[in-house]
C-alpha positions in Angstrom: -75.5 76.7 12.6 -77.9 75.4 10.4 -80.4 72.4 12.1 -82.1 70.8 9.2 -81.1 68.2 7.5 -78.8 69.2 4.2 -77.5 67.1 1.8 -74.0 67.4 0.7 -73.0 69.7 -2.0 -70.4 67.6 -4.2 -66.7 69.4 -4.0 -67.1 71.6 -7.1 -63.6 72.9 -8.4 -64.2 76.1 -10.1 -64.8 77.5 -6.4 -61.5 77.4 -4.5 -59.0 79.7 -1.8 -56.8 79.5 -4.6 -58.7 80.5 -8.0 -60.9 83.1 -6.0 -57.6 84.8 -5.0 -56.4 84.5 -8.5 -59.2 85.8 -9.3 -60.8 89.2 -7.7 -57.1 90.7 -8.1 -57.1 89.9 -11.7 -60.4 91.8 -11.7 -61.2 96.2 -11.7 -65.3 96.2 -9.6 -67.5 98.0 -11.0 -68.8 101.3 -9.0 -71.4 102.5 -8.3 -72.2 106.4 -8.3 -75.2 106.2 -5.8 -77.3 109.2 -6.3 -77.6 111.7 -2.6 -78.7 110.5 -0.4 -77.6 106.9 0.2 -75.6 105.0 3.0 -71.9 104.6 2.8 -71.5 100.9 3.8 -69.8 97.9 3.2 -69.4 94.1 4.0 -67.3 91.3 3.9 -67.4 88.1 2.3 -64.9 85.6 4.9 -63.8 82.4 2.8 -62.0 78.6 3.6 -61.6 75.9 1.8 -64.5 73.1 2.4 -65.8 70.1 1.5 -67.7 70.9 -0.7 -65.6 73.9 -2.1 -65.6 77.5 -1.0 -67.9 78.5 2.7 -68.6 81.9 3.3 -70.0 83.1 6.8 -72.3 84.2 7.4 -75.2 85.6 10.0 -78.7 86.4 11.0 -79.7 89.3 11.9 -81.8 90.1 14.8 -85.4 91.7 14.6 -84.2 94.0 16.8 -82.3 96.4 14.1 -83.6 99.1 12.3 -82.6 97.7 9.4 -82.9 93.7 7.4 -84.4 92.1 10.5 -84.5 88.7 10.1 -82.0 88.8 7.4 -79.4 86.9 6.2 -76.3 88.9 5.4 -72.5 89.1 5.7 -70.9 90.9 8.7 -70.5 94.5 8.1 -72.3 97.4 8.3 -72.5 101.3 7.6 -69.4 103.9 7.5 -68.3 105.6 10.7 -66.7 108.6 10.5 -63.3 107.1 11.8 -63.2 104.0 9.3 -59.8 105.0 6.7 -61.6 103.4 4.0 -64.2 100.4 3.1 -61.8 98.0 4.1 -62.1 98.6 7.3 -65.5 99.5 7.5 -66.3 96.3 6.8 -63.5 94.9 9.2 -64.9 97.3 11.6 -68.1 95.5 11.4 -67.2 91.9 11.4 -64.8 92.2 14.6 -68.5 94.5 16.2 -70.6 91.6 15.6 -68.5 88.2 15.1 -65.7 89.3 16.8 -63.1 88.4 13.8 -59.8 89.4 14.7 -58.3 91.3 12.3 -54.8 89.8 11.3 -56.7 86.1 11.1 -58.0 87.8 7.2 -55.8 87.9 4.0 -58.7 90.7 2.1 -58.2 89.5 -1.4 -60.4 91.8 -2.9 -63.3 94.8 -3.4 -66.4 92.6 -5.4 -68.8 95.1 -7.4 -70.1 97.7 -5.2 -74.0 97.3 -5.1 -76.7 100.4 -4.3 -79.6 99.0 -2.3 -83.7 99.9 -2.8 -83.1 100.6 1.2 -80.9 103.5 0.7 -77.5 102.1 0.9 -73.6 102.3 -1.3 -72.6 98.7 0.2 -68.5 98.0 -1.1 -68.7 94.2 -0.7 -64.8 92.7 0.6 -63.8 89.4 0.4 -60.9 88.1 2.7 -59.9 84.7 3.3 -59.8 82.9 6.6 -58.1 79.3 7.9 -61.2 78.4 9.8 -64.2 79.9 11.0 -62.7 79.0 14.9 -64.5 81.3 17.4 -66.7 83.1 15.4 -69.9 83.9 16.5 -73.3 86.4 17.6 -71.4 88.8 19.7 -73.7 92.0 19.6 -78.1 92.1 19.6 -77.8 92.4 16.0 -77.2 88.7 15.2 -78.9 86.4 15.7 -77.5 83.4 14.8 -74.0 82.6 12.6 -73.4 79.4 9.7 -71.2 78.5 6.9 -72.8 78.2 3.6 -70.7 76.6 0.2 -70.8 78.6 -2.6 -71.9 75.6 -4.9 -74.6 75.3 -3.6 -75.9 78.3 -5.1 -74.2 76.4 -8.4 -77.4 74.2 -8.7 -79.4 77.0 -10.5 -82.5 74.4 -8.2 -81.7 76.4 -5.7 -82.9 79.6 -6.8 -85.8 81.0 -7.0 -85.9 84.1 -8.9 -87.8 87.0 -9.0 -88.5 89.7 -11.2 -88.0 93.4 -10.1 -86.9 96.9 -10.9 -84.1 98.3 -8.8 -83.2 101.7 -9.6 -85.1 101.9 -13.0 -83.6 98.8 -14.2 -84.3 95.4 -14.8 -83.4 93.1 -11.9 -84.4 89.2 -10.5 -84.8 89.2 -6.5 -82.6 86.0 -5.6 -84.0 83.6 -3.3 -82.0 80.7 -1.8 -82.8 78.4 1.2 -81.0 76.5 2.1 -81.9 74.0 5.3 -83.9 76.7 8.4 -82.5 79.5 6.4 -82.9 81.8 3.6 -81.1 83.4 1.8 -82.6 86.7 -0.7 -81.4 89.5 -1.5 -78.8 91.7 -1.1 -76.9 88.6 0.7 -77.9 86.3 -2.0 -76.8 89.1 -5.4 -73.0 90.1 -3.6 -72.6 86.2 -3.9 -74.0 84.9 -7.3 -71.9 88.0 -8.6 -69.2 85.5 -6.9 -70.0 82.6 -8.7 -70.5 84.3 -11.6 -66.4 85.4 -11.7 -65.2 82.6 -10.0 -67.4 80.6 -13.1 
């Protein structure tokens, strides 16, 4: 869990499971058509209602992985041939990484696809869970787990932006310092997209 002291984030009524359920059910996610050679992957955004509104379960990857060493991430990873679809990939990876029992969650829907600069086509899924009890690092790929209030991201003072180009189009890289963690890159972008949808 996060050790550095973090000021409490005020409750924001825009960010609740009820609202996330309604908004994600009402929209059609944008699907990317990735170029040849990218790897298909999926991530799972586990959401629960907390004191500040929606809280997201995050992991920090170890330095033993081949990609994204030491980065904050959502549970997930590359698709395998036995996965029925991207939701199955996200649930399987979450089970392997943090011990998630798929029967504990209620799938809320997909967010927009994202093609990374490192060659992954990521499908983000959102799922509701009552609590994060029992979820912990279960593999050497994960160093740490922690929770993050989405409302923290709504304060633009917490978001640092660096101009960049992704696949030839301008797109800021987001950096969000949070205690002794740093959310950035695709994880920060996916969380910010959920914030935009709910705002």
